[in-house]
KOLVEXFI-585861 format. One record per residue: residue in three letters; residue number from 1; x, y negated, z negated of N, C-alpha, C in turn. Coordinates in Angstrom, 2 decimals, padded with zeros to 5 digits. Atoms other than C-alpha are relative to their C-alpha. Layout:
{site "ala", NUM, {X, Y, Z}, {X, Y, Z}, {X, Y, Z}},
...
This chain:
{site "met", 1, {000.82, 001.10, -000.03}, {-000.02, 000.04, -000.02}, {000.88, -001.34, 000.04}},
{site "val", 2, {-000.66, 001.29, -000.14}, {001.22, -003.47, 000.90}, {-000.45, -001.00, -001.06}},
{site "ser", 3, {000.38, 000.98, 001.02}, {001.38, -006.00, -001.98}, {-000.39, -001.31, 000.60}},
{site "thr", 4, {000.40, 001.34, -000.46}, {-000.18, -009.47, -001.76}, {001.22, -000.84, 000.19}},
{site "thr", 5, {-001.17, 000.93, -000.11}, {003.14, -011.09, -002.18}, {000.74, 000.41, 001.36}},
{site "ser", 6, {-000.40, -000.43, -001.26}, {004.41, -009.04, 000.84}, {-000.71, -000.52, 001.12}},
{site "leu", 7, {000.96, 000.55, -001.03}, {001.56, -010.24, 002.97}, {000.23, -001.46, 000.10}},
{site "val", 8, {-000.34, 001.48, -000.06}, {002.16, -013.89, 001.94}, {001.29, -000.36, 000.62}},
{site "val", 9, {-001.28, 000.00, -000.51}, {005.92, -013.63, 002.70}, {-000.08, 000.19, 001.64}},
{site "leu", 10, {000.19, -000.29, -001.40}, {004.95, -012.13, 006.15}, {-000.57, -001.10, 000.73}},
{site "ala", 11, {000.73, 001.10, -000.72}, {002.49, -014.79, 007.01}, {000.82, -001.20, 000.12}},
{site "ile", 12, {-000.91, 001.17, -000.10}, {004.90, -017.53, 006.13}, {001.08, 000.30, 000.99}},
{site "ala", 13, {-000.97, -000.36, -000.94}, {007.65, -015.79, 008.13}, {-000.54, -000.22, 001.42}},
{site "met", 14, {000.53, 000.08, -001.30}, {005.40, -015.54, 011.12}, {-000.20, -001.40, 000.52}},
{site "gln", 15, {000.25, 001.26, -000.27}, {004.36, -019.10, 011.10}, {001.31, -000.77, 000.17}},
{site "cys", 16, {-001.32, 000.70, -000.06}, {007.86, -020.39, 010.57}, {000.79, 000.38, 001.24}},
{site "ala", 17, {-000.71, -000.40, -001.11}, {009.34, -018.33, 013.32}, {-000.53, -000.73, 001.23}},
{site "ala", 18, {000.52, 000.76, -001.04}, {006.95, -019.92, 015.67}, {000.48, -001.44, 000.04}},
{site "ala", 19, {-000.47, 001.43, 000.10}, {008.13, -023.36, 014.50}, {001.55, -000.15, 000.02}},
{site "gly", 20, {-001.42, 000.04, 000.00}, {011.89, -022.39, 014.69}, {000.67, -000.28, -001.23}},
{site "ile", 21, {-000.72, 000.05, 001.42}, {012.54, -022.38, 010.95}, {-000.02, 001.40, -000.66}},
{site "val", 22, {000.08, -001.18, 000.84}, {013.34, -019.57, 008.57}, {-000.11, -000.24, -001.42}},
{site "tyr", 23, {000.29, 000.13, 001.41}, {011.86, -019.15, 005.32}, {001.07, 000.72, -000.89}},
{site "leu", 24, {-001.04, -000.76, 000.75}, {014.52, -018.41, 002.61}, {-000.57, 000.44, -001.42}},
{site "gly", 25, {000.65, -000.35, 001.19}, {012.25, -018.23, -000.38}, {-000.32, -001.06, -001.04}},
{site "cys", 26, {000.48, 000.96, 001.07}, {010.97, -019.80, -003.62}, {001.16, -000.02, -000.94}},
{site "tyr", 27, {-001.13, 000.17, 000.88}, {013.59, -021.31, -005.79}, {-000.25, -001.04, -001.11}},
{site "val", 28, {000.13, 001.01, 001.08}, {013.96, -023.31, -009.20}, {000.51, -001.29, 000.65}},
{site "asp", 29, {-000.49, 001.28, -000.37}, {014.24, -026.95, -008.60}, {000.22, -000.73, -001.33}},
{site "ile", 30, {-000.21, 000.68, 001.15}, {015.41, -029.29, -011.31}, {-000.01, -001.53, 000.18}},
{site "gly", 31, {000.18, 001.49, -000.08}, {015.27, -033.10, -012.06}, {001.04, -000.62, 000.96}},
{site "asp", 32, {-001.00, 000.46, -000.89}, {018.48, -033.64, -010.14}, {-000.10, 000.40, 001.43}},
{site "arg", 33, {000.43, -000.60, -001.27}, {017.09, -031.77, -007.23}, {001.17, 000.81, 000.72}},
{site "ile", 34, {-000.88, -000.84, -000.67}, {018.72, -028.92, -005.31}, {000.37, -000.48, 001.32}},
{site "leu", 35, {-000.28, 000.52, -001.33}, {018.36, -030.68, -002.03}, {-000.24, -001.45, -000.05}},
{site "leu", 36, {000.08, 001.43, -000.18}, {018.81, -034.40, -001.30}, {000.44, -000.37, 001.29}},
{site "pro", 37, {000.90, 001.05, 000.59}, {017.76, -036.84, 000.08}, {-001.39, 000.56, 000.26}},
{site "trp", 38, {001.40, -000.17, 000.03}, {014.03, -036.98, -000.29}, {-000.50, -000.91, 001.13}},
{site "ile", 39, {000.33, 000.79, -001.21}, {012.82, -038.02, 003.13}, {-001.40, -000.72, 000.00}},
{site "glu", 40, {001.49, 000.61, 000.01}, {008.97, -038.55, 002.69}, {-000.56, 000.43, -001.39}},
{site "arg", 41, {000.82, -000.21, 001.15}, {007.19, -038.84, -000.64}, {-001.49, -000.06, 000.23}},
{site "asp", 42, {001.49, -000.03, -000.10}, {003.53, -037.97, -000.91}, {-000.51, 000.00, 001.49}},
{site "asp", 43, {000.54, -000.06, -001.31}, {003.12, -037.29, 002.71}, {-001.12, 000.96, 000.30}},
{site "pro", 44, {001.11, -000.86, -000.21}, {-000.33, -036.06, 003.65}, {000.16, 001.11, 000.88}},
{site "leu", 45, {-000.28, -000.98, -000.99}, {001.16, -034.00, 006.50}, {001.07, 001.13, -000.54}},
{site "asn", 46, {-000.84, -000.85, 000.58}, {003.37, -032.06, 004.11}, {-000.10, 001.40, 000.32}},
{site "ser", 47, {000.04, -001.43, -000.40}, {004.10, -028.57, 005.52}, {001.41, 000.47, 000.28}},
{site "pro", 48, {-001.47, -000.40, -000.39}, {007.21, -026.49, 006.20}, {000.45, -000.39, 001.31}},
{site "glu", 49, {-000.45, 000.37, -001.31}, {007.14, -027.24, 009.82}, {000.06, -001.47, 000.07}},
{site "his", 50, {-000.02, 001.39, -000.08}, {006.49, -031.03, 009.30}, {001.37, -000.48, -000.65}},
{site "cys", 51, {-001.20, 000.34, 000.71}, {009.28, -031.26, 006.73}, {001.29, 000.36, 000.58}},
{site "ser", 52, {-001.22, -000.60, -000.59}, {011.82, -029.17, 008.58}, {000.35, -001.02, 001.29}},
{site "lys", 53, {-000.29, 000.83, -001.11}, {011.31, -031.37, 011.64}, {000.51, -001.45, -000.41}},
{site "lys", 54, {-000.52, 001.26, 000.60}, {011.59, -034.65, 009.55}, {001.38, 000.05, -000.32}},
{site "cys", 55, {-001.49, -000.16, 000.50}, {014.92, -033.30, 007.95}, {000.85, -000.05, 001.12}},
{site "tyr", 56, {-000.88, -000.02, -001.14}, {016.29, -032.47, 011.30}, {000.14, -001.29, 000.66}},
{site "asp", 57, {-000.01, 001.22, -000.71}, {015.23, -035.59, 013.10}, {000.59, -001.24, -000.64}},
{site "gln", 58, {-000.58, 001.20, 000.84}, {016.31, -038.01, 010.29}, {001.48, 000.25, -000.48}},
{site "gly", 59, {-001.33, -000.18, 000.55}, {019.72, -036.53, 009.58}, {000.66, 001.28, 000.57}},
{site "gly", 60, {-000.45, -001.23, -000.51}, {020.17, -033.20, 011.42}, {000.28, 000.94, -001.12}},
{site "tyr", 61, {-000.14, -000.94, 001.13}, {019.93, -031.44, 007.94}, {-000.27, 001.53, 000.33}},
{site "arg", 62, {000.15, -001.46, -000.09}, {020.38, -027.69, 007.80}, {-001.11, 000.58, -000.79}},
{site "tyr", 63, {001.05, -000.69, 000.77}, {017.94, -026.96, 005.14}, {-001.09, -001.11, -000.44}},
{site "ser", 64, {001.06, 000.81, 000.53}, {014.59, -028.36, 003.98}, {-000.79, 000.69, -000.97}},
{site "gly", 65, {000.83, -000.53, 001.18}, {012.46, -027.93, 001.01}, {-001.49, -000.67, 000.27}},
{site "thr", 66, {001.28, 000.53, -000.05}, {008.78, -028.46, 000.88}, {000.04, -001.33, -000.83}},
{site "gln", 67, {000.11, 001.37, 000.43}, {007.75, -032.10, -000.19}, {001.12, -000.77, 000.77}},
{site "cys", 68, {-000.80, 000.62, -000.79}, {010.43, -033.00, 002.40}, {001.37, -000.41, -000.58}},
{site "phe", 69, {-001.24, 000.13, 000.39}, {013.66, -032.65, 000.48}, {000.90, 000.70, 001.07}},
{site "cys", 70, {-000.93, -000.52, -001.02}, {016.64, -032.09, 002.73}, {001.41, 000.10, -000.45}},
{site "gly", 71, {-001.43, 000.03, 000.32}, {020.34, -031.33, 002.80}, {000.71, 001.00, 000.93}},
{site "asp", 72, {-000.90, -000.91, -000.75}, {023.24, -029.56, 004.44}, {000.58, 001.08, -000.99}},
{site "ala", 73, {-000.54, -001.01, 001.06}, {024.24, -027.74, 001.14}, {-001.03, -000.19, -001.17}},
{site "phe", 74, {000.75, 000.10, 001.21}, {022.63, -026.93, -002.04}, {000.80, -000.61, -001.15}},
{site "arg", 75, {-000.76, 000.74, 001.01}, {023.61, -029.24, -004.97}, {000.28, 000.94, -001.25}},
{site "phe", 76, {-000.25, -000.80, 001.19}, {023.44, -026.51, -007.57}, {-000.16, 001.44, 000.42}},
{site "asn", 77, {000.25, -001.45, -000.31}, {023.44, -022.66, -007.71}, {-001.52, 000.31, 000.09}},
{site "leu", 78, {001.48, -000.47, -000.13}, {020.18, -021.23, -006.45}, {-000.38, 001.00, -000.83}},
{site "glu", 79, {000.55, -000.87, 000.84}, {017.99, -019.36, -008.66}, {-001.34, 000.48, 000.73}},
{site "lys", 80, {001.27, -000.37, -000.82}, {015.40, -017.35, -006.47}, {-001.04, 000.48, -001.11}},
{site "arg", 81, {001.14, -000.36, 000.89}, {011.96, -016.85, -008.12}, {-001.00, 000.84, 000.79}},
{site "pro", 82, {001.06, -000.77, -000.71}, {008.95, -014.60, -007.35}, {-000.86, -001.02, 000.83}},
{site "glu", 83, {000.98, 000.94, -000.93}, {006.71, -015.99, -004.54}, {-001.16, -000.56, -000.72}},
{site "ser", 84, {001.13, 000.37, 000.76}, {003.85, -016.22, -007.08}, {000.28, -001.21, -000.72}},
{site "glu", 85, {-000.40, 001.25, 000.65}, {005.80, -019.11, -008.65}, {-000.12, -001.30, 000.96}},
{site "cys", 86, {000.31, 001.02, -001.00}, {005.41, -021.20, -005.43}, {-001.41, 000.07, 000.40}},
{site "asn", 87, {001.53, -000.13, -000.09}, {001.75, -021.60, -005.76}, {-000.78, -001.27, 000.23}},
{site "phe", 88, {000.70, 001.12, -000.27}, {000.84, -025.07, -004.85}, {-000.21, -000.17, 001.66}},
{site "pro", 89, {000.26, 000.19, -001.37}, {-000.84, -025.45, -001.37}, {000.61, -001.15, 000.69}},
{site "cys", 90, {-000.54, 001.22, -000.82}, {000.82, -027.71, 001.31}, {-001.16, -000.97, 000.36}},
{site "arg", 91, {001.02, 000.95, -000.48}, {-001.09, -030.89, 001.90}, {-000.36, -000.04, 001.39}},
{site "gly", 92, {000.25, -000.03, -001.38}, {-000.63, -030.66, 005.53}, {-000.53, 001.44, 000.58}},
{site "asp", 93, {000.45, -001.29, -000.37}, {-001.57, -026.93, 005.69}, {-000.15, 000.89, -001.21}},
{site "ser", 94, {000.34, -000.56, 001.28}, {-003.29, -025.48, 002.82}, {000.09, 001.57, -000.06}},
{site "arg", 95, {-000.03, -001.51, -000.03}, {-002.91, -021.81, 004.02}, {001.45, 000.38, -000.40}},
{site "ile", 96, {-001.45, -000.29, 000.38}, {000.91, -022.10, 003.04}, {000.29, -000.64, -001.28}},
{site "met", 97, {-000.35, 000.59, 001.30}, {002.31, -022.68, -000.42}, {001.31, -000.85, 000.18}},
{site "cys", 98, {-001.07, 000.96, 000.02}, {004.64, -025.61, -000.89}, {000.64, -000.26, -001.39}},
{site "gly", 99, {-000.63, 000.01, 001.32}, {006.53, -024.86, -004.11}, {-001.05, 000.09, -001.11}},
{site "gly", 100, {000.83, -000.14, 001.22}, {005.13, -025.14, -007.67}, {000.68, -001.01, -000.94}},
{site "ile", 101, {-000.53, 000.85, 001.18}, {005.91, -026.66, -011.00}, {001.48, 000.31, -000.02}},
{site "trp", 102, {-001.39, -000.09, -000.14}, {009.69, -027.20, -010.65}, {000.49, 001.14, 000.80}},
{site "arg", 103, {-000.33, -001.06, -000.84}, {009.79, -024.68, -007.83}, {-000.08, -000.70, 001.45}},
{site "ile", 104, {-000.06, 000.61, -001.43}, {010.74, -025.48, -004.13}, {000.08, 001.18, 000.87}},
{site "ser", 105, {-000.15, -000.99, -001.11}, {010.13, -023.52, -001.00}, {000.89, -000.47, 000.89}},
{site "val", 106, {-001.12, 000.44, -000.75}, {013.29, -023.67, 001.00}, {000.12, 000.77, 001.39}},
{site "tyr", 107, {-000.11, -000.50, -001.35}, {013.82, -023.27, 004.80}, {001.31, -000.35, 000.54}},
{site "ser", 108, {-001.31, 000.34, -000.95}, {016.80, -023.16, 007.19}, {-000.58, -000.58, 001.28}},
{site "asn", 109, {000.38, 000.59, -001.21}, {016.45, -025.37, 010.13}, {000.78, 000.35, 001.24}},
{site "trp", 110, {-000.87, -000.33, -001.12}, {018.83, -023.67, 012.39}, {-000.74, 000.15, 001.25}},
{site "gly", 111, {000.70, -000.06, -001.22}, {016.16, -022.90, 014.84}, {-000.45, -001.21, 000.67}},
{site "ile", 112, {000.36, 001.36, -000.54}, {015.02, -026.43, 015.16}, {001.25, -000.52, 000.68}},
{site "ala", 113, {-001.24, 000.51, -000.62}, {018.67, -027.39, 015.92}, {000.20, 000.61, 001.32}},
{site "leu", 114, {-000.13, -000.55, -001.31}, {018.88, -024.78, 018.62}, {-000.92, -000.35, 000.93}},
{site "ala", 115, {001.15, 000.31, -000.92}, {015.55, -025.53, 020.09}, {000.31, -001.55, 000.62}},
{site "ser", 116, {-000.22, 001.32, -000.31}, {016.59, -029.26, 020.20}, {001.21, -000.10, 001.05}},
{site "ser", 117, {-001.20, 000.17, -000.91}, {020.00, -028.59, 021.90}, {-000.50, 000.61, 001.23}},
{site "leu", 118, {000.38, -000.50, -001.23}, {018.16, -026.60, 024.59}, {-000.82, -000.85, 000.81}},
{site "asn", 119, {001.00, 000.89, -000.73}, {015.77, -029.42, 025.56}, {000.73, -001.06, 000.86}},
């Protein structure tokens, strides 16, 4: 039997693959933030695809986190958490979870960079 968590991760992975981004997982975030800068605050379009594109367009950043945190490297050691802890729906696509209380859903933007270089 397939778990609900496995189905959630599969659904996220399929949507991200279509957008050229790779879902890396749910991680602990802290007050100093594991990714900086913060490109857009309180964006009603917040979604993995939207934030990954913003991060790439505004700095060519390799990584993006939901709520549009960006970076080329992680500022602190990553602590991966269960998917159930990233349980806040994205404002721009409520079918996808966008982090949680001091949790951040992290994506790699390599596919966006590759797609942009091919255009």
